[in-house]
Structures are given as structure tokens and as C-alpha cells.
C-alpha positions as MATLAB code, in Angstrom:
seq = 'MVGDAASSESGEAGVPERRSFAFLLIYGIANIGGVVAYMPLLSLLLPVKVEAIAGAGRLGVFTACVVAGGVAAALSNILFGWLSDRSLAHGKGRRRWMLAGLVALAAALTGIVAAASPYAIVAAIVAFQIAVNILLAPLLAIMADEIPDAQKGVASGLLSLGRPVAAALSAALVALPLIGEGARLLLVLLAVIVCVLPLMLVPARRVESAVPVAEQRYLLRYDLTMAWGARFLIQVAGAVLSVYLLYYFQSLSNEPAETMAARVGNVFTIAYLLPVPIALAIGRASDRIGRRKPFLLATAAVAAIGLGGMALAQDWIAGAVAFCVYASGAEAFLALHAGFAMQLLPDPRHRGRDLGILNLTNTLPSVLGPVIPWLLATPHDFDSAMLALAACALAGGLLILTVRGRR';
ca = [
      36.573  -16.508   15.636;
      32.815  -16.642   16.529;
      34.153  -15.775   20.437;
      35.768  -12.437   18.966;
      38.857  -12.385   21.352;
      39.169   -8.951   22.978;
      42.071   -8.245   21.607;
      41.098   -8.639   18.527;
      37.879   -6.367   19.112;
      39.967   -3.382   20.740;
      42.299   -2.967   17.690;
      46.376   -3.482   17.373;
      48.678   -0.633   16.803;
      49.980   -0.416   13.542;
      47.299   -2.583   11.603;
      46.751   -1.197    8.422;
      43.310    0.399    8.268;
      42.273   -1.022    4.602;
      40.672   -4.137    4.300;
      40.928   -6.555    1.545;
      38.602   -6.955   -1.230;
      38.018  -10.327   -0.110;
      36.694   -9.508    3.484;
      34.202   -6.802    1.824;
      33.057   -9.291   -0.137;
      32.434  -11.414    3.166;
      30.946   -8.945    4.679;
      28.572   -8.511    1.577;
      27.581  -12.104    1.362;
      26.908  -12.033    5.245;
      24.578   -9.361    4.212;
      22.931  -11.039    1.933;
      22.205  -13.627    4.228;
      20.923  -11.263    6.368;
      18.819  -10.046    3.712;
      17.781  -13.692    2.881;
      16.634  -14.422    6.451;
      13.516  -12.287    6.367;
      12.812  -11.687    2.358;
      11.475  -14.853    1.302;
       9.140  -15.426    4.312;
       7.688  -12.337    4.665;
       7.292  -11.526    0.669;
       5.834  -14.885   -0.836;
       5.621  -17.507    1.801;
       3.715  -16.304    4.586;
       0.931  -15.078    2.617;
       0.561  -18.904    1.796;
       0.785  -20.187    5.081;
      -1.775  -17.361    6.337;
      -3.668  -18.178    3.805;
      -3.722  -21.845    4.802;
      -5.152  -20.771    8.542;
      -7.425  -17.985    7.746;
      -8.857  -18.601    4.877;
     -11.097  -16.129    4.215;
      -9.926  -13.630    6.623;
      -6.431  -14.250    5.607;
      -6.186  -10.454    5.448;
      -6.740   -9.229    8.336;
      -4.465  -11.621   10.138;
      -1.234  -10.760    7.563;
      -2.138   -7.233    8.478;
      -1.736   -8.251   12.056;
       1.617  -10.455   11.068;
       2.943   -7.522    9.322;
       2.350   -4.886   11.893;
       2.975   -6.878   15.021;
       6.233   -7.928   13.438;
       7.124   -4.302   12.368;
       7.025   -3.035   15.902;
       9.248   -5.921   17.050;
      11.489   -5.963   14.513;
      11.926   -2.096   15.210;
      12.085   -2.302   19.039;
      14.390   -5.294   18.669;
      16.710   -4.221   16.664;
      17.873   -1.215   18.620;
      17.814   -3.607   21.730;
      19.443   -6.044   20.489;
      22.082   -3.500   18.981;
      22.580   -1.626   22.198;
      23.476   -5.240   23.745;
      26.011   -5.985   21.359;
      27.416   -2.333   22.376;
      27.544   -3.511   25.749;
      29.318   -7.151   24.564;
      32.128   -5.026   22.480;
      32.486   -2.735   25.828;
      33.179   -5.765   27.864;
      35.939   -7.560   24.974;
      33.331  -10.347   23.984;
      32.480   -8.634   20.074;
      29.140   -8.696   18.489;
      29.454  -12.010   16.257;
      28.271  -14.106   19.327;
      25.078  -12.380   19.311;
      24.891  -13.248   15.579;
      25.277  -17.042   16.496;
      22.350  -16.484   19.145;
      20.409  -15.040   16.102;
      20.897  -17.881   13.993;
      20.041  -20.252   16.833;
      16.868  -18.111   17.601;
      15.973  -18.356   14.205;
      15.910  -21.882   13.675;
      13.409  -21.773   16.815;
      11.056  -19.464   15.345;
      11.064  -21.056   12.172;
      10.468  -24.164   13.465;
       7.273  -22.585   15.343;
       6.193  -20.986   12.024;
       5.846  -24.360   10.880;
       3.980  -25.673   14.094;
       1.851  -22.469   14.143;
      -1.895  -23.622   13.108;
      -4.418  -20.703   13.957;
      -4.237  -16.987   13.584;
      -2.884  -16.301   16.985;
       0.094  -19.015   16.982;
       1.306  -17.173   13.255;
       0.999  -13.954   14.693;
       3.070  -14.984   17.638;
       5.263  -16.761   15.434;
       6.189  -14.248   13.293;
       6.815  -11.823   16.162;
       9.554  -14.109   17.868;
      10.507  -14.408   13.989;
      11.137  -10.652   13.518;
      13.198  -10.728   17.253;
      15.341  -13.530   15.916;
      15.939  -11.938   12.657;
      17.105   -8.216   14.643;
      19.084  -10.359   16.970;
      21.364  -11.326   14.021;
      21.127   -7.796   12.053;
      21.595   -5.467   14.222;
      25.187   -6.751   15.309;
      25.947   -7.647   11.955;
      25.043   -4.044   10.397;
      27.333   -2.302   13.844;
      30.225   -4.534   12.551;
      30.543   -3.100    8.964;
      30.656    0.541   11.392;
      33.244   -1.033   13.534;
      35.866   -2.965   10.725;
      35.330   -0.975    7.376;
      37.133    2.152    7.465;
      35.594    5.389    6.161;
      37.970    4.874    2.886;
      35.987    1.964    2.194;
      32.533    2.272    2.994;
      31.801    3.389   -0.695;
      32.699    0.025   -2.212;
      31.205   -2.218    1.171;
      27.740   -0.121    0.582;
      27.430   -0.824   -2.834;
      28.008   -4.760   -1.937;
      24.927   -4.442   -0.019;
      22.988   -3.834   -2.944;
      23.517   -7.494   -3.758;
      20.972   -8.695   -0.977;
      17.765   -8.151   -2.236;
      18.185   -9.184   -6.208;
      19.640  -12.368   -4.890;
      17.104  -13.174   -1.938;
      14.426  -11.904   -4.570;
      15.925  -14.995   -6.828;
      15.833  -16.964   -4.057;
      11.956  -16.858   -3.085;
      11.215  -17.228   -6.406;
      13.327  -20.484   -6.818;
      11.564  -21.312   -3.383;
       7.879  -20.958   -4.785;
       8.948  -22.861   -7.709;
      10.362  -26.000   -5.953;
       7.809  -28.710   -7.087;
       6.510  -31.582   -4.272;
       8.417  -29.725   -1.561;
       6.615  -28.834    1.790;
       6.285  -25.346    3.889;
       9.210  -27.039    6.511;
      11.918  -28.097    3.355;
      11.483  -24.675    2.388;
      11.924  -22.771    5.372;
      14.639  -25.237    5.891;
      16.581  -24.200    2.980;
      16.310  -20.802    3.554;
      17.599  -21.007    7.276;
      20.496  -23.365    5.767;
      21.061  -20.553    3.055;
      21.537  -17.581    5.822;
      23.871  -20.228    7.344;
      26.351  -20.925    4.347;
      26.273  -16.621    3.846;
      26.663  -15.402    7.666;
      29.524  -18.470    8.844;
      32.501  -17.071    6.683;
      32.024  -13.763    8.102;
      31.750  -14.882   11.710;
      35.032  -17.624   11.194;
      36.828  -14.286   10.480;
      38.686  -12.843   13.683;
      37.118   -9.180   14.356;
      39.479   -6.253   13.705;
      38.449   -2.925   14.622;
      39.445    0.371   12.756;
      40.955    2.672   15.403;
      38.466    5.776   16.116;
      38.684    8.343   19.070;
      35.755    9.059   21.025;
      34.777   12.701   19.662;
      34.589   15.642   22.031;
      31.193   16.687   23.230;
      31.046   19.605   20.770;
      32.034   17.307   17.939;
      28.954   14.414   19.092;
      26.796   17.586   19.202;
      27.549   18.366   15.400;
      27.420   14.752   14.630;
      23.902   14.180   16.279;
      22.703   16.910   14.003;
      23.822   15.614   11.066;
      22.720   11.822   11.950;
      19.261   13.533   12.459;
      19.806   15.097    8.641;
      20.433   11.967    7.030;
      17.976   10.151    9.338;
      15.411   12.343    7.509;
      16.924   11.975    4.151;
      16.662    8.295    4.217;
      12.945    8.588    5.538;
      11.893   10.620    2.974;
      13.512    8.244    0.484;
      11.871    5.192    1.979;
       8.360    6.537    1.906;
       8.103    6.063   -1.831;
       9.376    2.373   -1.608;
       6.966    1.437    1.197;
       4.119    2.659   -0.804;
       5.235    1.235   -3.923;
       5.682   -2.026   -2.317;
       2.017   -2.340   -1.540;
       0.390    0.098   -4.347;
       2.269   -0.894   -7.368;
       0.316   -3.580   -8.804;
      -2.878   -1.003   -8.580;
      -0.453    1.327   -9.818;
      -0.148   -0.921  -13.215;
      -3.850   -2.142  -12.937;
      -4.997    1.944  -13.314;
      -2.844    1.943  -16.813;
      -4.201   -1.284  -18.010;
      -7.318   -2.934  -18.335;
      -5.881   -6.606  -18.100;
      -7.152   -8.951  -15.451;
      -4.870   -8.691  -12.043;
      -3.117  -12.313  -12.564;
      -2.006  -11.424  -16.033;
      -0.809   -7.783  -14.715;
       0.650   -9.868  -11.279;
       2.797  -11.685  -13.596;
       4.291   -8.629  -15.213;
       5.273   -6.699  -12.113;
       6.922   -9.830  -10.889;
       9.275   -9.661  -13.730;
       9.606   -5.920  -13.779;
      10.337   -6.163   -9.971;
      12.827   -8.739  -11.267;
      14.911   -6.247  -13.233;
      13.961   -3.281  -10.943;
      15.948   -5.214   -8.608;
      19.164   -5.793  -10.535;
      19.690   -2.769  -12.149;
      20.979   -0.834   -9.164;
      24.168   -3.362   -8.363;
      26.112   -2.469  -10.617;
      25.752    1.465  -10.196;
      25.866    1.189   -6.413;
      28.833   -0.561   -7.177;
      30.128    2.113   -9.454;
      29.498    4.891   -7.542;
      30.299    3.513   -4.161;
      33.856    3.074   -5.577;
      33.715    6.630   -7.273;
      32.572    8.277   -3.940;
      35.745    6.255   -1.830;
      38.349    7.271   -4.462;
      37.141   11.353   -4.696;
      36.273   11.265   -0.627;
      32.748   12.718   -1.372;
      29.290   11.270   -0.967;
      27.008   14.027   -0.818;
      26.665   14.553   -4.349;
      26.050   10.806   -5.527;
      23.199   11.000   -2.800;
      21.537   14.233   -4.195;
      22.181   12.874   -7.892;
      20.863    9.163   -6.857;
      17.646   11.197   -5.211;
      16.834   13.402   -8.291;
      17.239    9.900  -10.407;
      14.579    8.435   -8.085;
      12.242   11.616   -8.303;
      12.481   11.580  -12.058;
      11.242    8.058  -12.392;
       8.374    8.584  -10.024;
       7.665   12.052  -12.208;
       7.721    9.506  -14.999;
       5.648    7.135  -13.532;
       3.009   10.063  -12.842;
       2.923   11.084  -16.633;
       3.007    7.530  -17.746;
       0.036    6.538  -19.915;
       0.585    2.747  -20.456;
       1.895   -0.074  -18.261;
       5.294   -0.050  -20.591;
       6.323    3.563  -19.684;
       5.370    3.402  -16.293;
       7.614    0.031  -15.769;
      10.451    1.827  -17.578;
      10.128    5.180  -14.902;
       9.481    2.226  -12.088;
      13.084    1.147  -13.334;
      14.425    4.463  -13.539;
      12.899    5.461   -9.956;
      14.248    2.079   -8.359;
      17.959    2.449   -9.849;
      18.300    5.972   -8.033;
      16.323    4.959   -4.626;
      18.349    1.305   -4.281;
      21.662    2.997   -5.150;
      20.813    6.170   -2.787;
      19.901    3.466    0.327;
      23.008    1.328   -0.366;
      25.521    4.371   -0.565;
      23.781    5.941    2.652;
      24.354    2.654    4.657;
      27.871    3.739    4.855;
      27.548    7.213    4.755;
      25.292    7.371    7.509;
      28.087    5.062    9.416;
      30.687    8.063    9.304;
      28.349   10.225   11.288;
      27.589    8.151   14.472;
      28.412   10.141   17.114;
      29.881    7.746   19.680;
      31.989    4.783   18.621;
      30.664    3.118   22.113;
      27.375    3.025   20.779;
      27.009    2.305   17.296;
      25.017   -0.434   17.067;
      22.094    1.188   19.232;
      22.513    4.020   16.878;
      22.104    2.309   14.154;
      19.253    0.734   15.312;
      17.725    3.984   15.385;
      18.415    4.957   11.906;
      16.903    1.066   11.124;
      13.869    2.833   12.234;
      13.737    5.004    8.742;
      13.153    1.057    7.677;
      10.104    0.386    9.350;
       8.184    3.764   10.040;
       7.633    3.885    6.451;
       5.496    1.204    6.188;
       3.165    2.734    8.524;
       3.257    6.464    7.156;
       3.622    6.011    3.553;
       0.396    4.648    2.520;
      -1.476    7.759    4.070;
      -0.075    9.697    0.829;
      -2.125    7.127   -1.848;
      -5.203    7.275    0.640;
      -5.481   10.592    0.382;
      -4.438   11.389   -3.215;
      -4.783    8.301   -5.658;
      -7.708    6.478   -6.857;
      -7.942    3.236   -8.595;
      -7.783    4.737  -11.657;
      -5.069    7.866  -11.192;
      -2.064    7.560   -9.071;
      -0.694   10.640  -10.972;
      -0.836   12.974   -7.690;
       0.175   10.481   -5.186;
       3.359    9.830   -7.563;
       4.373   13.397   -7.646;
       3.779   13.640   -3.897;
       6.276   10.440   -3.712;
       8.777   12.346   -6.017;
       8.784   15.135   -4.144;
       9.711   13.413   -0.834;
      12.468   11.701   -2.562;
      13.580   15.442   -4.122;
      13.411   16.601   -0.387;
      15.412   13.530    0.793;
      18.683   14.180   -1.578;
      18.106   17.962   -0.513;
      18.021   17.040    2.922;
      21.498   15.395    2.418;
      23.273   18.864    1.282;
      22.268   19.799    5.105;
      24.694   17.460    6.444;
      27.635   19.296    7.639;
      30.198   17.163    8.966;
      31.013   14.898    5.782;
      31.691   16.029    2.209;
];
């Protein structure tokens, strides 16, 4: 239940380690809800809102929303991960924080609808990011708590469902005729509740794990640092492409921006869908053989090959194929990495906090990554920038090999 009885959270002797596929699927659907909580608003609905408020000044206001919201997301994920750790230590569990996140999300979305000035929308987005991370921080920690290591590959593969489903919902919301902003955000909230509620109603059942001794914790911290760096390097490319992809394709074509934007939208849809079966397959395979590093290195190499292909592409079709290759590798890497990193957490008492620190790999690249195209790209030449991103991706894969504690 939402209350997470202490007896359930503490684990029972004789409880089998493996979880049913139904539970893994319930968790995967809850993760879809977590992605739906932020992706439709930030990717499509917020730009429309900002333009309605700021008009010609929309770019500056939108940038303020992104930066302020990103800082709030990074800090609140660590804070609420830590708070959920404390709740767990006192026998109250993490699911009550998810409930608090849903309530806060409803309030934040109401604030976004009511916002009528640049300052108001920036403040509303900060509140929104805090609310989303009240939900997301304990949600991710539940995977570390309740899914055994031997099944984290499959669970990680299911995480890859979040982005394509959220992208499809985003497109559907924008396409709905004669429906206002408030109704669209209400549909987002309802979709999140429908996805998250089943997990909240399943009683918690932690996988028992001993607290490592001091020497083991030191080694795990080292390993987690290396895994953090690997994910960061992979995410740098994603952060750059999420902002500059349209400009990249325009450098390969003389077509107007409106036409190219529609094509890029189609490429995005394909690129989000391709990694799902790949991530599920390699997640299951890594569970079967008990090794994850070879798959992580291979997927990082595929991402690097895709980025190299983007550097060599002479037309937008070749660039689109290369981008899909990149996305297949990068998204599969990120999905499998989530479960891999959870096996490296140095102390089960601080999983929420540590996963919040790991979450910085999702926010910092958005600040640092754009430096690469700023230094290396021109409006008509992204070759050097793509090769630099390919080097980052390959370095991320190689860095995984320095992790000593897991295969």
C-alpha cells in the first residue's frame, strides 16, 4: 500500500529473491509515468506557453525556465532521494513520497496554467521541477531496493519504454483539436496517475542486502564514480543533439526550416522506438550471463559509430540513418547503465541520495555539452563537433572497463 508497512519494507526471511515479470512490468509502467510527468510539458507545451506570455522575448524566458528548472531538478532529486532514505530507515517507506509528488505535481501544473508573466512562468517551472523530482527520486530508488541484481537487466530494458511513449503522448496532446492548455495538462496528470498508481498499491518487498564493510564501500564509491563519468560522457552527446539536431540537418540540406523540422520529428520518433527491443534483449542477455560491462562497451561503441557516421554524412538521409544508429546505441547504454549503477551503490541505507547524485549526469551535460558545437561547429559544418561527440561516447564505453567490482 501507499503507507509501506515497516514489516514489508524490512524484508522477510524466506522471501524468494526473484520478482515476477508482472511486478517488473508494473515498475516499467510507473517509469513511463515518471517520464510523462515532465516530457510533454518541457518538450512541446512549455514553448507554446512561453511564446504566449513573452512574444518576441520568448527565447530569453524559455532559457531562464530551462536553466532555473534544471538547477531545481538536480538539487531536489538529491534532497528527496535523501528524505526517502530517511523514511525508509524509520520504517515508513518511499511510496508515500511518490504520493506527495503527485499532489505537488497537480499544484505545480495549476500554477503553470495560471502563470501570466515571465517571472510567474519561471517560478512555476521551478515548482514543477521540484514536484516531478519528489516523484522521481523515490521511484528510481524503489528499483534499487526491490528488484534483485539478477533481474536488473530486464528492468533496465523496460525503462527504455518511457521516452517513446511520452513522445507519442506529447504529439497526441499537441494534435488534439479544440482543447485548451489546462485540459492538456490535466490529461498529462491523469496519465501519470494511471501509470504510477499500480506500483504505489503493490506492497513494498525489499531485497535483503548487507551493509558493505568500509573497504568494500571505498571500492564501490570508486566504481560508482567511474560509472558516473561514463554516463556523463554518453549524455554529453545527447544534450548537444537535443538542441542542435535541427541545425545539423539544415547543414546537410537547403530545405526550409519548417520542412526540415517535420522530417526531424519523424526521425526522432523512429530513433526513440528502435532502442526499445534492443535494450530489452541485451538487458535479458546480461541477466542470463551475469555480465553487463561487455554490453555497455558495445552499445557505447555503436553510439560512437553513429556519431562518426553523422560527421561523414553528405545528405540528410545518410545523417538520419547515422543518427538512428547513434540513438540505438546511446539509449540502450543508458537503459542498461541504470541497473548497472544500482549494483554499485556503496550503502543500501543511502540509495536515494546516491541515485540523486548519479542523476546529475542527466542535468550537467545540458549546461556543459553545448560548449562543443560552440567551439567546433559552424552553421554549415558540424563534422568536427560530431567527431568530438563520437570520442566522448567511445571514452564513456572505455571508462566502464575501469569499474572493478562488477562484470
